[in-house]
C-alpha angles and dihedrals in degrees: 000000000000089000092057091046090053092049091049093050092047090049092051092049092050091048093050091047090051092049092048092049090049092051092049093048090047092051093046091054094051119102112264093250091058097051123096111278123209116254110275124225093210133018112246113211119224113282092002103182097201105088092192089070091055086046092066088067096037107032096164094054092044096047092051092044090056088060089071088077093065105022089106098153122146121222122198093275106012138341126147102296116113110244135149117258087197092058093047094046113021090183086080091065087064095040093053096039111149092023129090091247088072088065103041129012116153134170114259119249128212123309095262089061094056097109095041092052099043092050092049098051117112089217091082118100107204098169106130113239095013109136087228095048111143116259127215086254086090088068091059096103099029110073146045087217088074102082092058092042091050089051091049100040104022122230094285094046091051096046097043092061120091121251096247090044091057096041098088089057093050110075106135126070123224109312151145096310092061092068111014139065111229115245098015096043089212116154112257143177108252102167108087090207090061091048090050091049093050091048090052086060092048093252129137112200091201088072094054122108121248090253091053090049090055084072101031095058088061087060088068083084116356098080145095113268144159138199121253124214132330091313090058096229111195108243134173114219094225103119091107095035137281102272116108097248090052091050093049090050089050093054092044092051092056094038092236123171135171096206145335114258108238115251095007104060090222114157099229135205124210117209117215121199108309099180093137095050093046097047096045094050091101095287117174095250094043092052088051090058096253114151128210090249092055090069105024097038104026123183114265135173134241103188106302093345118100116195143153110264110238093199089110112201145120114314087225088075093060105018095159091061098033100041102017094074089073106014122063096195102056094170089059091049093052090047090050091050091051091049092051094046093048090052093048092046093052092047091048092054091052089052090052090053090052091050093050090049089051092049092050092049094047092048090053092048094045089055091056111087090203095057117129102256095206095053091043092053090051089052090052093051091050090048090052092050096042095050095047090052091050091046091049087063097036095050092046108096104229105067087234102312097110089068113357101178094046093045095049089050090052091051092047091052091046092053090048093051092046092053090047089052090051091050094049091048090053091048092049090065097025092240115143090185089074089066091067109115131215095052092147092055090055094052112113118220100020117224118271128203118273113255 
């Protein structure tokens, strides 16, 4: 009898274990919004712009996010400390001549400084009635008030307003509502321009996995974009794809330009901050399934609680947490990052020299009434393409690490196009002297940043 009792007990234990395992597997495979959610202290209304209210339910995430206000630490090539790119690299004063970036171009600080920094930039034109007056579009990536305003006004209504007109309605910096759905806390697309861009590619973000969304939510802001029409509608140039050649083709097909370069007549393009496009272009980490948040918002512990740190910053500032979850030799990883970034920085500077030589040659040729118009126009088109490719790397906030092979290829192609532009400009006026390189190094005095 005892033997049968033992068999029955063992059978019951096995059955219960199987049921428990099945329940756990089932729950794990449910979408995040359908899982059990911890009891909340306060109810957060949809698109609540005040992140401190969310913080009452998620104190660890909120306390770490607040650190972005003061995490102003400079890395070798970036970080969160405010510094002038024009002071560190005066070549960029020449490269952005005729455009507001030649007057003011500072490194971005942490997310909680988004409103302070955008309102302080000298690139804004707040003169009422000026055709170039700044639109509210420039608030698109700066505030957690935006999701509710987009729902109320629509994308066109938001963007068509002027910057000062929108300012009273924008009181909160970037925050929880930019990435999360209240109640479920699932990661969501909140920027309608991103949703439009994904739809143009036949993609529905609602079908993405949570791990995929830990990168996609960053594309609410960290992307290349441009403004369409008089209402300055925020648009992502992704209809052909997100690789740089596809983006250039897109701009060429619609004859878009940001400004005309003075003295050359080149219709120029200004790259923004294409971290998403660069990282997702088959980079090593992206292909391995690593998300932006894995490195920039790594999981940490507070006692028994495990959570994603919301102190968003460079992984080089906490490599043990950011890199150590996958890499055992963190010192090697940091050394490898430094090696890649040094190589990209040096290559980028060489590209800038080539661009400045091309600009100087085109300006000289454009001033000659006898210049061959066809050759000169070809030089302009190469200048446009070369500088956008360089800027696509320069404006991307990783100094090459997000996708080293791809980025070095872009810089190599950019240098090649710049030298071709210089050569064609020289040929257009039959002046071999314009092929001399190192023109920037011979400039005396060299340009200095505007006060």
